[in-house]
Backbone bond lengths (Angstrom), bond angles and torsions (degrees), N, CA, C in turn:
res aa  C-N    CA-C-N  psi(-1)  N-CA   C-N-CA  omega(-1)  CA-C   N-CA-C  phi
1 M - - - 1.453 - - 1.526 110.52 -
2 T 1.333 116.70 128.58 1.453 121.40 -179.76 1.522 110.73 -77.25
3 V 1.310 115.24 130.83 1.463 120.55 177.92 1.524 108.26 -93.58
4 P 1.335 118.13 122.05 1.467 119.97 -178.05 1.534 112.11 -57.33
5 K 1.317 114.52 143.55 1.465 120.21 178.75 1.527 109.28 -86.87
6 V 1.333 115.85 129.85 1.459 121.64 -179.57 1.528 109.46 -114.66
7 A 1.327 116.36 130.39 1.463 121.71 171.17 1.524 107.54 -100.00
8 I 1.321 116.23 119.05 1.462 121.83 178.16 1.527 108.08 -94.41
9 I 1.309 116.51 116.09 1.460 121.13 -178.83 1.520 109.37 -102.76
10 I 1.315 115.68 121.64 1.462 121.97 177.43 1.521 107.83 -117.13
11 L 1.312 116.11 122.38 1.466 122.59 -179.18 1.520 109.05 -99.14
12 N 1.325 115.89 123.49 1.463 121.13 -178.84 1.526 110.48 -115.75
13 W 1.325 114.75 136.34 1.463 120.97 170.71 1.518 108.05 -143.97
14 N 1.329 115.31 100.24 1.462 121.91 179.79 1.533 111.80 52.55
15 G 1.328 115.72 39.85 1.461 119.69 -179.16 1.516 112.00 -127.99
16 K 1.314 115.43 45.56 1.463 122.21 -171.86 1.530 113.32 -52.18
17 E 1.320 116.89 -50.89 1.469 120.10 -175.17 1.533 111.25 -65.56
18 D 1.336 116.56 -44.22 1.463 119.90 178.34 1.519 111.01 -62.41
19 T 1.316 116.75 -42.96 1.464 120.79 -178.30 1.523 111.10 -63.19
20 I 1.309 116.94 -40.75 1.467 120.32 178.51 1.522 110.47 -62.61
21 E 1.332 117.58 -42.94 1.471 119.55 179.20 1.527 110.70 -63.98
22 C 1.321 116.72 -38.56 1.466 120.57 177.13 1.526 110.70 -63.22
23 L 1.326 116.64 -47.34 1.467 121.09 -179.17 1.528 111.18 -63.09
24 E 1.314 116.60 -38.36 1.465 119.73 178.96 1.530 110.58 -65.36
25 S 1.327 117.48 -37.00 1.471 119.62 178.49 1.526 110.86 -67.57
26 L 1.329 116.74 -32.19 1.469 120.39 179.69 1.526 112.00 -68.75
27 K 1.315 117.57 -21.02 1.470 120.30 177.93 1.530 112.17 -63.02
28 H 1.314 116.63 -19.99 1.464 120.79 -174.27 1.532 113.47 -101.52
29 I 1.331 117.99 2.57 1.460 117.62 -178.18 1.526 109.97 -73.03
30 T 1.313 114.80 151.18 1.461 120.96 -174.05 1.522 113.15 -93.21
31 Y 1.328 117.59 -13.08 1.472 119.76 -178.89 1.531 109.33 -65.63
32 P 1.344 118.17 132.86 1.463 120.05 -168.41 1.528 117.08 -88.63
33 N 1.323 118.96 -15.40 1.469 118.92 -170.60 1.527 110.78 -128.62
34 Y 1.326 115.22 84.38 1.459 119.51 179.68 1.531 110.32 -145.74
35 E 1.320 114.32 159.59 1.457 121.75 175.38 1.520 107.82 -137.48
36 I 1.323 116.05 142.66 1.466 120.75 178.93 1.520 109.40 -100.25
37 L 1.331 115.72 129.57 1.453 122.49 172.47 1.526 106.79 -114.78
38 L 1.301 116.53 112.73 1.455 121.26 -179.98 1.526 109.13 -96.02
39 V 1.318 115.84 120.79 1.459 121.33 -178.74 1.516 108.40 -109.35
40 D 1.333 117.01 124.75 1.462 120.11 179.58 1.525 110.43 -105.74
41 N 1.329 114.98 128.58 1.460 122.26 -175.19 1.530 112.30 -95.93
42 G 1.331 115.93 51.85 1.462 119.89 175.94 1.513 114.03 74.11
43 S 1.323 117.57 41.52 1.465 121.03 -179.60 1.529 111.75 -64.86
44 T 1.329 115.10 149.66 1.462 120.87 178.27 1.528 111.47 -121.33
45 D 1.326 116.45 13.21 1.474 120.50 -176.32 1.522 113.11 -103.88
46 G 1.349 116.47 16.25 1.461 119.71 -179.24 1.508 113.82 78.15
47 S 1.334 116.91 16.21 1.467 121.32 -177.55 1.519 112.30 -57.46
48 V 1.320 116.54 -52.06 1.470 120.50 -172.11 1.517 110.74 -61.55
49 E 1.327 116.64 -45.06 1.462 120.27 179.66 1.527 110.43 -60.88
50 C 1.310 116.43 -41.06 1.473 121.39 178.83 1.526 110.90 -63.25
51 F 1.331 116.78 -45.65 1.465 120.67 -177.76 1.526 111.25 -66.09
52 R 1.328 116.63 -40.36 1.473 119.27 -179.42 1.523 110.87 -63.58
53 E 1.313 116.45 -36.70 1.466 120.14 179.65 1.528 111.46 -73.87
54 R 1.326 116.27 -39.73 1.461 120.57 -173.58 1.527 112.57 -83.30
55 Y 1.343 117.20 -32.05 1.469 121.47 -177.08 1.527 109.03 -128.11
56 P 1.321 117.69 72.48 1.468 121.13 -172.46 1.530 115.25 -63.58
57 G 1.325 118.67 -22.78 1.462 119.57 -178.18 1.515 114.06 -92.78
58 M 1.309 117.73 -1.03 1.459 120.96 -174.06 1.528 111.17 -91.30
59 E 1.330 116.09 137.74 1.465 119.56 178.11 1.526 109.46 -76.84
60 I 1.328 115.27 127.57 1.461 122.11 178.63 1.521 108.59 -120.02
61 I 1.315 115.68 126.78 1.460 122.03 178.95 1.520 107.98 -108.07
62 E 1.326 117.22 124.16 1.462 121.68 -179.67 1.526 109.86 -102.21
63 N 1.323 115.89 118.15 1.460 120.14 178.84 1.525 113.14 -80.97
64 G 1.331 116.39 -23.48 1.458 118.78 177.75 1.516 114.12 88.50
65 K 1.323 117.00 -25.87 1.461 120.69 176.24 1.524 108.31 -152.59
66 N 1.326 115.87 169.22 1.458 120.63 -178.70 1.523 109.70 -78.89
67 L 1.328 116.46 106.03 1.463 121.89 -179.43 1.524 112.50 -89.99
68 G 1.339 116.96 0.39 1.448 120.34 -175.93 1.517 111.10 86.40
69 F 1.327 115.60 171.74 1.466 120.80 -178.47 1.526 111.21 -65.00
70 A 1.326 116.64 -44.80 1.463 119.83 -173.30 1.524 111.49 -66.60
71 E 1.319 118.01 -59.75 1.464 119.83 -175.74 1.520 111.54 -72.18
72 G 1.329 117.70 -31.28 1.459 119.41 175.27 1.515 111.23 -58.91
73 N 1.333 116.39 -46.06 1.462 120.15 176.34 1.523 112.22 -68.20
74 N 1.325 117.04 -34.25 1.471 119.63 178.65 1.519 111.92 -58.24
75 V 1.326 115.97 -37.41 1.476 119.62 177.33 1.525 109.75 -58.19
76 G 1.330 116.08 -44.76 1.457 120.21 178.42 1.516 112.85 -68.31
77 I 1.332 117.12 -37.90 1.466 121.37 -179.96 1.524 110.46 -63.14
78 R 1.328 116.71 -44.38 1.481 119.89 178.61 1.531 110.49 -58.68
79 R 1.319 116.46 -43.66 1.462 120.65 179.96 1.529 110.46 -65.31
80 A 1.336 116.89 -41.74 1.464 120.96 179.82 1.522 111.17 -60.62
81 L 1.331 117.26 -42.16 1.464 120.82 179.36 1.520 111.05 -67.61
82 E 1.337 116.94 -37.17 1.468 120.91 175.89 1.522 111.14 -59.19
83 K 1.330 115.96 -35.30 1.465 121.50 -176.43 1.528 112.50 -88.42
84 G 1.328 116.94 5.04 1.455 120.40 172.16 1.508 116.15 84.04
85 A 1.327 118.10 24.01 1.466 120.38 178.63 1.523 110.84 -64.84
86 D 1.326 116.31 138.83 1.465 121.88 174.62 1.528 111.23 -83.30
87 Y 1.326 115.16 -30.42 1.460 122.18 177.17 1.524 108.72 -134.04
88 V 1.315 115.50 150.66 1.458 121.62 172.19 1.529 107.82 -119.15
89 L 1.326 116.23 127.72 1.456 121.48 176.78 1.520 108.94 -108.17
90 L 1.338 116.74 118.97 1.457 120.60 170.57 1.520 107.33 -88.65
91 L 1.321 116.28 123.78 1.462 120.96 -176.92 1.522 108.94 -133.61
92 N 1.322 116.21 118.17 1.467 119.67 177.55 1.511 111.08 -59.43
93 N 1.321 115.64 144.75 1.458 119.36 -179.25 1.530 112.32 -70.49
94 D 1.344 117.10 -16.60 1.466 119.52 179.89 1.528 111.74 -100.34
95 T 1.323 115.37 36.54 1.465 121.15 175.00 1.523 110.07 -116.70
96 V 1.320 114.46 159.55 1.465 123.16 170.76 1.521 105.67 -128.89
97 V 1.331 117.16 137.41 1.463 120.17 -170.06 1.520 112.36 -112.01
98 D 1.328 115.27 152.16 1.459 122.51 170.25 1.533 108.68 -76.52
99 P 1.325 118.55 142.60 1.471 120.12 -177.29 1.526 114.66 -55.64
100 E 1.330 118.61 -29.63 1.456 121.48 -175.71 1.536 113.51 -94.47
101 F 1.333 118.20 -0.43 1.464 119.72 -168.13 1.521 113.10 -60.72
102 L 1.349 117.22 -42.89 1.459 119.40 -174.04 1.524 111.42 -71.06
103 G 1.315 116.92 -40.44 1.463 119.94 177.31 1.517 111.86 -60.56
104 E 1.335 116.65 -39.99 1.470 120.59 178.58 1.520 111.36 -65.40
105 L 1.318 117.04 -40.21 1.468 120.44 179.33 1.529 111.34 -65.88
106 V 1.320 116.53 -46.55 1.465 120.22 -179.16 1.521 110.89 -64.17
107 K 1.321 116.66 -40.39 1.475 120.57 -179.61 1.524 110.95 -57.29
108 V 1.314 116.69 -43.63 1.466 119.89 179.03 1.523 110.45 -70.78
109 G 1.310 117.41 -40.79 1.458 120.33 177.78 1.516 112.60 -59.07
110 E 1.313 116.71 -38.55 1.458 122.05 -178.57 1.533 112.61 -77.18
111 S 1.323 117.39 -14.13 1.461 120.53 -174.54 1.524 113.88 -76.40
112 D 1.344 117.21 -15.44 1.465 120.28 -174.91 1.522 108.45 -156.41
113 E 1.330 116.28 121.18 1.472 119.66 -177.99 1.527 111.65 -65.82
114 R 1.326 117.18 -17.46 1.468 119.71 179.15 1.526 112.52 -81.86
115 I 1.321 117.50 -11.34 1.465 120.51 176.21 1.525 108.34 -79.80
116 G 1.329 115.64 121.84 1.463 120.17 -178.61 1.516 113.64 -102.31
117 I 1.327 115.97 -37.89 1.468 121.54 -176.24 1.524 109.23 -135.93
118 V 1.328 116.34 136.14 1.464 121.43 175.68 1.526 109.10 -128.37
119 G 1.334 114.94 153.80 1.455 119.36 179.01 1.513 111.23 -147.81
120 P 1.340 117.10 159.67 1.467 121.91 -173.74 1.522 113.28 -92.73
121 K 1.312 114.37 177.80 1.462 121.31 165.23 1.530 106.39 -76.66
122 V 1.326 115.84 128.39 1.467 120.39 -177.85 1.523 109.19 -111.21
123 Y 1.325 115.55 119.18 1.461 121.79 174.75 1.535 110.00 -97.01
124 Y 1.327 116.04 156.60 1.456 119.76 165.34 1.525 108.36 -66.71
125 Y 1.300 115.45 140.08 1.467 120.53 176.72 1.523 110.48 -63.81
126 D 1.327 115.44 -39.68 1.465 120.05 178.89 1.525 108.22 -151.53
127 Y 1.313 116.33 107.25 1.465 121.21 177.85 1.519 107.61 -114.76
128 N 1.333 114.03 90.53 1.474 119.75 -176.23 1.528 111.56 53.34
129 G 1.321 114.86 41.75 1.455 120.64 177.50 1.516 115.07 88.22
130 R 1.326 117.17 -3.57 1.467 120.69 -179.08 1.523 110.45 -99.60
131 K 1.336 115.15 148.55 1.463 122.22 177.59 1.523 111.70 -111.64
132 D 1.330 117.87 2.35 1.463 121.04 -173.76 1.530 112.28 -114.67
133 V 1.323 116.19 23.80 1.464 120.26 177.95 1.527 108.56 -98.94
134 I 1.305 116.08 126.83 1.468 122.12 -173.70 1.519 111.37 -78.03
135 H 1.316 115.23 136.09 1.469 119.33 167.33 1.520 110.72 -98.19
136 S 1.333 116.77 -39.16 1.464 118.28 174.42 1.517 111.53 -156.49
137 A 1.329 113.59 141.85 1.465 122.29 171.44 1.532 105.43 -124.02
138 G 1.337 114.05 60.18 1.453 119.71 -166.99 1.521 109.04 82.20
139 A 1.323 116.64 -173.08 1.462 119.21 -178.28 1.522 110.43 -153.08
140 K 1.326 115.12 161.56 1.454 123.16 -175.19 1.525 109.85 -120.22
141 I 1.329 117.16 139.57 1.461 121.92 176.74 1.527 109.03 -108.56
142 Y 1.331 115.06 128.29 1.467 121.28 174.33 1.529 107.20 -110.33
143 M 1.315 116.17 95.10 1.456 120.72 -172.04 1.523 112.99 -63.60
144 R 1.300 118.25 -35.37 1.464 120.10 -177.25 1.526 113.00 -70.89
145 R 1.332 115.65 -16.21 1.466 119.43 176.76 1.525 113.03 -112.41
146 G 1.326 116.56 -11.06 1.456 119.30 -178.13 1.519 112.61 67.59
147 T 1.330 116.03 34.74 1.460 120.25 178.13 1.531 109.51 -120.31
148 A 1.330 115.24 153.30 1.462 119.76 -177.02 1.525 110.07 -145.80
149 P 1.330 117.65 67.35 1.466 120.59 -174.87 1.525 113.23 -74.90
150 P 1.331 116.76 146.40 1.467 120.23 172.48 1.524 110.59 -64.41
151 I 1.315 116.38 145.26 1.458 121.90 175.57 1.531 108.71 -78.88
152 G 1.328 116.17 131.19 1.458 120.75 175.40 1.507 115.76 81.69
153 I 1.328 117.55 8.70 1.465 120.07 -173.95 1.532 111.69 -58.38
154 N 1.328 114.11 133.32 1.473 124.84 177.79 1.533 113.88 69.27
155 E 1.323 117.58 11.70 1.468 120.30 177.19 1.528 110.57 -92.67
156 V 1.310 116.06 137.67 1.467 120.18 170.73 1.524 108.00 -66.89
157 D 1.317 116.27 134.14 1.469 120.57 -177.09 1.530 110.00 -76.05
158 R 1.321 115.53 114.21 1.465 121.69 174.69 1.524 110.79 -120.27
159 G 1.329 114.56 22.84 1.453 119.60 179.85 1.508 114.42 88.54
160 Q 1.333 117.74 6.89 1.465 121.23 -175.91 1.530 113.16 -72.52
161 Y 1.340 117.30 -13.29 1.464 120.17 178.55 1.524 110.76 -125.24
162 D 1.312 116.25 40.40 1.461 121.08 -176.84 1.523 113.20 -96.57
163 V 1.326 117.29 20.01 1.470 121.62 179.38 1.534 109.50 -109.60
164 L 1.318 115.94 128.37 1.462 122.15 174.31 1.529 109.20 -60.67
165 R 1.331 117.83 131.77 1.463 118.39 -179.53 1.524 111.88 -160.99
166 Q 1.337 113.68 159.69 1.454 120.35 173.22 1.523 109.48 -74.92
167 V 1.319 115.48 142.49 1.466 121.13 177.86 1.525 108.66 -133.77
168 D 1.333 115.82 166.85 1.462 120.19 -178.92 1.519 111.89 -68.74
169 Y 1.340 115.88 -40.24 1.463 118.63 175.04 1.518 109.43 -159.46
170 L 1.329 115.92 170.56 1.461 122.93 -176.35 1.517 109.65 -123.36
171 E 1.309 115.33 146.71 1.466 120.21 -177.09 1.525 111.09 -63.62
172 G 1.338 115.36 133.92 1.456 120.81 -177.45 1.511 114.34 -67.92
173 A 1.324 117.51 -11.52 1.463 119.96 178.06 1.516 111.76 -62.17
174 C 1.329 117.00 -27.74 1.464 121.25 177.64 1.517 108.85 -158.20
175 M 1.312 116.43 107.01 1.463 119.65 177.14 1.523 109.41 -146.20
176 L 1.332 115.01 136.53 1.466 122.57 -177.40 1.516 108.65 -109.78
177 I 1.329 116.83 124.50 1.458 121.50 -177.01 1.526 110.44 -125.03
178 K 1.323 115.64 142.03 1.456 121.19 -179.86 1.532 111.69 -74.70
179 R 1.299 115.23 148.17 1.457 121.64 177.56 1.536 111.31 -56.02
180 D 1.338 116.05 -45.92 1.464 119.79 -178.77 1.521 111.80 -61.85
181 A 1.325 116.28 -35.63 1.461 119.72 178.96 1.525 110.73 -66.19
182 I 1.328 116.73 -40.54 1.469 119.75 178.21 1.523 110.41 -62.30
183 H 1.330 116.61 -43.17 1.473 119.73 179.33 1.530 110.91 -61.38
184 K 1.314 115.96 -32.99 1.462 119.68 -176.16 1.528 112.85 -82.98
185 I 1.332 117.97 -39.50 1.471 120.11 -174.66 1.525 113.59 -103.14
186 G 1.326 117.34 -13.43 1.456 119.92 -179.89 1.527 112.41 90.72
187 L 1.325 114.85 -176.86 1.458 122.03 -177.98 1.524 110.55 -83.40
188 L 1.330 115.82 178.75 1.462 120.92 172.57 1.526 109.84 -60.83
189 S 1.315 117.74 147.64 1.472 121.72 -177.91 1.527 109.76 -82.27
190 P 1.345 118.25 113.55 1.472 121.24 -176.55 1.525 113.70 -63.88
191 E 1.331 117.95 -21.85 1.463 120.70 -177.88 1.529 112.48 -57.93
192 Y 1.339 117.05 -25.65 1.462 119.51 -178.50 1.525 112.54 -76.23
193 F 1.306 117.12 -28.13 1.468 125.33 -176.47 1.529 110.58 65.08
194 M 1.320 118.01 -61.99 1.468 121.58 171.14 1.528 109.23 -156.72
195 Y 1.323 114.83 144.70 1.471 125.61 -176.45 1.524 112.05 78.82
196 W 1.321 114.14 134.53 1.468 125.98 -178.73 1.532 113.83 76.59
197 E 1.326 118.98 -10.12 1.464 118.70 -177.42 1.520 112.28 -67.51
198 E 1.354 117.31 -35.55 1.455 118.90 178.31 1.525 111.34 -71.46
199 T 1.341 116.72 -32.10 1.460 120.90 176.25 1.519 109.68 -64.74
200 D 1.312 115.87 -45.81 1.461 122.14 177.14 1.526 110.89 -58.90
201 W 1.331 116.68 -43.22 1.469 121.82 -178.18 1.525 110.65 -62.17
202 C 1.332 115.80 -44.29 1.466 119.97 -179.45 1.524 111.69 -67.25
203 V 1.315 117.40 -39.64 1.468 119.93 177.81 1.524 110.52 -64.89
204 R 1.316 116.88 -40.02 1.469 119.80 175.94 1.526 111.12 -63.41
205 A 1.338 116.37 -35.51 1.464 120.05 176.58 1.529 110.68 -64.27
206 H 1.339 116.81 -42.27 1.468 120.39 177.67 1.525 110.76 -60.07
207 K 1.320 116.66 -43.60 1.462 120.99 -178.48 1.526 111.62 -65.05
208 A 1.334 115.73 -24.73 1.470 120.43 178.31 1.526 111.83 -89.83
209 G 1.337 117.44 1.78 1.461 120.64 175.99 1.512 115.45 97.21
210 Y 1.332 117.78 9.17 1.464 120.90 -179.64 1.527 111.86 -96.10
211 K 1.326 115.09 154.45 1.459 121.65 172.65 1.532 109.58 -96.20
212 T 1.336 115.57 148.25 1.463 120.88 169.76 1.529 106.70 -114.41
213 V 1.325 115.79 124.85 1.467 120.45 -166.72 1.529 111.75 -125.88
214 Y 1.310 114.98 132.50 1.467 123.38 175.27 1.528 109.22 -87.29
215 V 1.341 115.72 130.67 1.471 122.16 -176.04 1.527 108.74 -116.34
216 P 1.336 118.83 100.25 1.473 120.90 -173.73 1.520 114.60 -68.11
217 R 1.319 117.85 -22.82 1.469 119.49 -178.71 1.524 112.24 -79.94
218 A 1.321 116.23 -10.37 1.467 120.83 173.05 1.525 107.55 -95.27
219 V 1.324 117.07 131.25 1.469 120.81 -171.87 1.527 110.71 -134.66
220 V 1.340 115.49 135.57 1.466 121.33 169.76 1.524 108.52 -136.48
221 W 1.331 115.71 160.61 1.465 122.56 176.26 1.520 108.37 -116.25
222 H 1.321 116.30 132.37 1.468 121.87 -174.17 1.519 109.82 -118.41
223 K 1.329 116.14 132.42 1.470 121.15 -178.12 1.530 110.75 -81.37
224 I 1.320 115.05 79.17 1.450 121.98 179.07 1.516 108.18 -113.58
225 D 1.324 115.93 134.53 1.464 119.89 172.65 1.518 107.12 -100.31
226 A 1.312 116.80 110.62 1.466 121.42 -176.00 1.519 112.75 -64.81
227 R 1.325 117.61 -13.58 1.465 120.15 -174.37 1.520 112.70 -97.63
228 Q 1.336 118.72 -15.13 1.454 120.55 -172.80 1.530 111.58 -108.70
229 T 1.344 114.88 139.02 1.454 121.67 176.53 1.527 108.45 -135.88
230 S 1.321 118.20 122.33 1.453 121.72 -178.53 1.522 110.80 -82.47
231 I 1.338 114.81 162.16 1.461 121.15 177.32 1.527 110.21 -59.97
232 N 1.330 117.06 -43.87 1.467 120.59 179.68 1.520 111.23 -61.79
233 K 1.332 116.26 -39.81 1.464 119.06 -179.59 1.523 110.46 -64.62
234 V 1.320 117.22 -42.74 1.465 120.54 178.50 1.525 110.03 -58.22
235 Y 1.324 116.43 -46.91 1.469 120.55 -178.11 1.524 111.53 -62.64
236 Y 1.335 116.42 -54.39 1.465 119.50 -174.18 1.526 112.63 -69.93
237 M 1.314 117.71 -36.79 1.461 118.98 176.80 1.525 110.81 -61.79
238 T 1.337 116.34 -40.67 1.460 120.59 -179.74 1.525 111.14 -70.32
239 R 1.321 115.83 -53.66 1.467 119.71 -178.80 1.519 111.73 -57.58
240 N 1.340 115.79 -45.16 1.458 119.80 -173.63 1.518 113.54 -72.82
241 T 1.332 116.61 -22.33 1.460 119.02 171.91 1.523 109.96 -58.56
242 F 1.323 115.87 -45.53 1.466 120.55 179.55 1.531 111.26 -67.72
243 L 1.349 116.93 -40.43 1.467 119.51 178.16 1.527 110.81 -60.70
244 F 1.326 116.02 -45.15 1.461 121.09 -179.29 1.523 110.77 -63.27
245 M 1.314 116.88 -46.07 1.461 120.87 -177.28 1.535 111.43 -65.06
246 K 1.306 116.77 -41.82 1.472 119.47 178.60 1.531 111.26 -63.90
247 K 1.325 115.76 -29.63 1.463 120.76 -177.27 1.530 112.36 -82.69
248 H 1.332 117.70 -36.05 1.458 119.69 -168.88 1.528 115.83 -118.91
249 A 1.311 118.30 -20.16 1.467 119.49 -177.57 1.523 111.50 -77.70
250 T 1.321 116.03 148.01 1.457 119.84 169.42 1.532 107.87 -70.62
251 K 1.319 117.01 167.51 1.462 120.03 179.28 1.522 111.21 -58.44
252 K 1.332 116.35 -41.77 1.458 121.10 179.94 1.522 111.13 -65.74
253 E 1.334 117.26 -42.15 1.457 121.34 178.85 1.532 110.82 -64.82
254 Y 1.322 115.99 -40.71 1.459 119.78 -178.85 1.524 111.52 -65.32
255 M 1.315 116.77 -42.25 1.460 120.35 178.11 1.527 110.52 -64.79
256 S 1.328 117.01 -38.96 1.464 121.24 176.84 1.523 110.60 -63.49
257 F 1.324 116.49 -41.10 1.462 121.65 177.49 1.529 111.31 -61.69
258 L 1.330 116.94 -47.42 1.464 120.06 -179.95 1.531 111.36 -60.78
259 L 1.320 116.17 -41.22 1.461 120.47 179.00 1.527 110.14 -62.38
260 Y 1.324 116.92 -47.39 1.467 121.36 179.51 1.530 110.54 -62.98
261 F 1.326 116.07 -44.44 1.460 119.96 -174.84 1.522 111.58 -63.87
262 F 1.327 116.91 -47.85 1.464 119.45 -172.40 1.528 113.92 -86.88
263 T 1.328 117.92 -13.12 1.463 118.92 174.57 1.526 112.50 -97.34
264 F 1.336 116.81 -18.62 1.461 118.93 -179.50 1.523 113.02 -131.59
265 Q 1.347 118.07 -61.48 1.459 121.45 -170.18 1.525 112.57 -60.66
266 F 1.317 117.33 -41.66 1.466 120.39 -178.74 1.527 110.54 -60.40
267 W 1.326 116.52 -48.24 1.457 120.22 -176.15 1.526 111.76 -71.10
268 F 1.316 116.58 -38.52 1.463 120.20 179.14 1.526 110.40 -63.46
269 T 1.336 116.89 -49.34 1.461 121.04 -178.29 1.523 110.81 -66.08
270 S 1.315 117.27 -39.23 1.466 120.97 178.66 1.522 110.86 -61.45
271 C 1.316 116.65 -42.66 1.462 120.28 178.41 1.518 112.14 -64.01
272 I 1.324 116.16 -37.95 1.468 120.44 178.22 1.522 110.10 -61.22
273 F 1.337 116.58 -46.94 1.465 120.27 -178.65 1.528 111.82 -70.17
274 V 1.330 117.14 -48.31 1.459 121.12 -170.42 1.527 112.39 -80.97
275 L 1.330 117.65 -47.21 1.460 120.64 -173.04 1.524 113.27 -90.68
276 Y 1.339 117.10 -40.22 1.458 120.06 -175.43 1.532 111.90 -85.23
277 H 1.347 115.97 -54.55 1.473 119.44 -177.75 1.528 112.85 -88.45
278 R 1.343 116.97 -17.46 1.471 121.55 -173.22 1.526 110.78 51.20
279 D 1.313 114.15 48.21 1.465 122.84 -174.36 1.534 109.30 -112.28
280 S 1.315 116.14 90.01 1.472 119.88 -177.84 1.524 111.82 -68.84
281 K 1.341 117.43 -34.17 1.474 120.35 178.84 1.524 110.51 -66.41
282 G 1.320 116.33 -41.10 1.455 119.66 177.52 1.512 111.66 -62.90
283 F 1.351 116.35 -42.20 1.464 119.81 178.11 1.519 111.26 -63.32
284 M 1.326 117.95 -42.06 1.466 120.60 -179.30 1.526 111.22 -65.99
285 S 1.337 117.39 -35.12 1.472 120.21 176.14 1.520 110.58 -66.47
286 F 1.318 115.78 -40.93 1.460 121.52 176.16 1.533 110.46 -61.22
287 F 1.318 116.65 -47.18 1.468 121.33 -178.60 1.537 110.87 -65.46
288 K 1.337 117.16 -42.83 1.465 120.39 178.22 1.524 111.29 -64.03
289 G 1.321 116.49 -36.33 1.462 119.84 177.20 1.520 111.28 -61.88
290 I 1.335 116.69 -38.23 1.471 120.52 178.18 1.533 110.53 -65.58
291 I 1.334 116.01 -47.41 1.472 120.42 -178.16 1.524 110.96 -61.02
292 D 1.349 116.15 -48.82 1.469 119.43 -179.06 1.523 111.78 -67.77
293 G 1.330 117.23 -34.12 1.450 120.41 178.86 1.528 112.05 -67.75
294 L 1.311 115.66 -37.81 1.474 120.03 178.50 1.522 111.53 -71.57
């Protein structure tokens, strides 16, 4: 029996220590047929030199500048397809993986030709000292509100999401996509730069007739701080919400989204930034994201 070849793409940008921990965890996976492609997005922290010395047999692609999550990964995806990969795995550099995760993902992918993308259960790497708090068990899109929350976020895992199922989209921190699906739907959309690109990819997969499936037996841990939000994240999350909605919502859904956003979400978020956090920079990033998104 032929074991599908998987190209694992890890995108690094000034994240040397996290990337090393991720690579070290990959040394213990049980899946037999994979290759790692490390893509560097113009790091200035000596990452590339460190990786070349520490992992001499690994292919490293240098982009020279920060192309963002979408196009940075696209560089790796193009190379993976050139090298004949049957599957491409996007894996954030700030993740740590369970040894069995890749085998579980491939097994589900191979079980149905209509499955295009699969993803694991994602835990927080450290949630107040706990390792069993869920960040996502797949995710849900609410088109009329323009929101796409992870399923199970911040819940302690008690087995409530241990059923294999189709979901609206999968977290970009770890998602496995078939070669044929990439040929049919194309690469990640560079216009997003970062955030919402994986949601867009999954929706495009649905429109092409593919399923996106959450695999609970595959597990990774992601270094996310639930309490912190950067200025860049505020801007891109806001702007890209509008880009996504204009691209995928029906006219009725888009009008419903605008009504919800400007009668509730705008005022709620503004109050959080201005009155609660007293964060004028955060508010301006939010406001600029709206203007550019529109």
